[in-house]
N, C-alpha and C positions, 0 to 999 in steps of 0.2 A: 504494500500500500504506500502511495506517495505520502510524504510528510504533510501534515496539516498546516505547517508553517511555510508560507510562500515568501521567498526572498524577492523583494522588489529591486530590479536592476535599473534604478533611476539614475543613470549616468549620462554624460554628455557625449560619450564615444563608445563604439563597440570594443575598442581595446581595453578601456577601463572595465567594462562589463566582463569581458573574457578573463581579465586578471582576477576579478572577484570570484568568478566561477572556479578558476584554478585554485585560489586560496581556500575556498570552501570544500572543494573536492567531493568525496563521496558523502559527506555529512549533509549536503543539500541536494535534493532531487526535484525541487519544485521552484520555478522562477516565474516572476511577473515581468513582462516586457510591456511598457506603456507607450504613450504617444511620443514622448521626447526621444527615447532611444530608437523606436521604430522609424521616426521621421529622419533622425540623424543617420542611422546605420542601415536602414532597409530591412528586408526579411531574412537576410542570410544568417544572422545570429539565432533567430528563432528556429530555423531549419537545423542549424548545427546542434543546438541543445536537444531538439527532438530526436535527431539521429543518434545522439549520445545516450539516449534513454532517459533524459530529463523530462519532467512534465512542464509544459509551457502554458502560462496563463497570459493570453493576449488581451490586455486591458484597453480595448479600442473605443469603448463608450460610443458605439455606433448609434447615430440618430439621423436617419435619412429616409428616403422613400423606400418602400419594401424591396423593390428590385435591386437597388444599390446595396442595401443591407444584406440581402441574400447573397449577392456576389462577393461581398467582403467576408461573410461567414464561410462560403465555399473556399475562398483563398486561405482563410485560417485553417480549415480542415486539410487542405493540400500541404500546408506548411508543417502539419503534424501537431498543431496546438491541441491542448486538452481542454482549455476553457477560453471563451471569448465573451466580451460584455456588449450588451445592447441596452440602450436607455429604455426603461419600461414606459416612460412618458411619451415615447414615440407611438404607442398605441397597439391595439390588437393585431392590425394588419402587419405591422412591422415585426412584432414578436412571433407571430405565426409564420411569417416568411423566413425568419432566422432559424426557427426550429426545423422547418421543412428542409432548409438548405443544409443543415447539419446532419441530417439522417444518413447520408452516404458515408459519414465519417464517425464510426461508432465510438471513438475515443473523445469526440468533441462535445463539450457541454456548453449550452447557451445559458449565460447568467444575465438576468435582468437587473440592471442598475436602478436602484430606487432613488435615493437622494445622495449626492456627493457629500463627503464628510466635512466639508468646509461650511455647510449651511446649518444654521440654527433656526429656532422658531422665529427669531426677530428678523431673519433675512427673507422669509417666505412671502410676506405681503408685497415686497418689491418685485417679485416675479409672478404675482397674481395668484398666489396660493394662500389658503387659510393658514394661520400661524400655529400649526401643530405638526412637527416632524413625525410624531408617532402616527397620526392619522394618514399623512401622505405616504409614509413608508408602507403601512399596512394595506392601503388601497392599491398601491402599485404592485405590492407583492402578490396580492390576490389576483390581479390582472395577469401577472406572470404565470402563476399556477394554472389559471384558466386556459392559457394559451400554450401550455405544454413545456414551458421553460424548465431546465434542469435544476435551476437554483436562482438565488438572488444575491445581490451585493448590497449590504447595508452596514451601518456602524454596529459595533457590539452593543451599544446602548439599546438598540432595537431587537437584538437577537432573541431575547427571551419572549417578546411578543410574537415574533415570527415563528419560533419553534412551536408555538401553541396553535397557529392557524394554518401553517403550510402542510401539505401532504407529506407523509412519511417518505424519507429518501431524498427530499429536495435539499440541495446544498445551501448553506448560509455562509457566505464568504465575507469576512469583515476586514476592511482596510482601517486605517487610523489606529492600528494597534501598536503600542509602544512599550518598551521595557521600562521598569519603574524609574530609572534614572534619566529618562529622556528629557530633552529640553523642549520648550514650546515651539510649535510650528504653525502652519496655516490650517491645520485640521482642528476642528472644535469638538467633534463628537468622537472622543478617544477612549481607549481602555487598555488594560494590560492583557497579556496572553491568558493568564489564569482567569481573569474576569470574563473575557470573551468566551472561553470554554465553558465556564459555569452557566453563562447565559444561553448557550446552545449553538454557538458557532461551530461549523464543521471545519472551517479553514480560517486562518488569519494571514494578513499580508503585512509584512514588516520590511521597511526599507532601511532608513538611516540608522536605526537602532542596531542593526547588524552590520550593514556595509560601511558605516563610518566608525565602527568600534575599533579600538586598538587591536583586538583579536576577534575578527569576525566569526571565526569558527566557534570560539568560546561563547560569543553572544548568541549564536544560533542554537547551540546546545542548551543554553539557559532558557531561551524562548521555547524550545521544544519541551524541555522538562516542565516549565511553568504551565504550558498548555495541557500537558498530560496530567499534571497534578490538579488542574482546574476541572 
């Protein structure tokens, strides 16, 4: 089974990302590639990691018309990715198209992104939403389940609510997870690995807490142990 701790390769270059993968070695088998690295380096790194037996989470946050999203999901499947994200707020047609496009790739899970972790209740009226993160996340998660998505992306603060309403087997992937000594950043809905596990997360995404640590492998082991204990 792949590790529930997904290491975010949020680097400016493929060479930095490859160096981190080398440093972590066999201890890490699950990596996130997001928009920054994919835009900078292209798809080659994702293909390399998949070919090496690593699990690849392509965090694309797709939000386009159904045919465009379907094409991108198919491309993710051809790369060998194991997870890809689509904005739940794009609606049923887009979610359904993404799930259908993933079917020829048995390893590929479509995750519906609910609300990015930099948003709080106070931010929602600005984008035309009622000021309740909980209500919005649950509404979008239900939409994802109704359209056959394999999981959702939400902060660990919502994981306990999600584990109560989602069908058994759906993944709950939580970004914004930080080790206890982490410094503040642009994410506002955060949690530790243990708290996320207790809340019902199936996976957690950790970036700088591991990749910027003096000993990234030790930080990864700490995160894995904390999640298991939670």
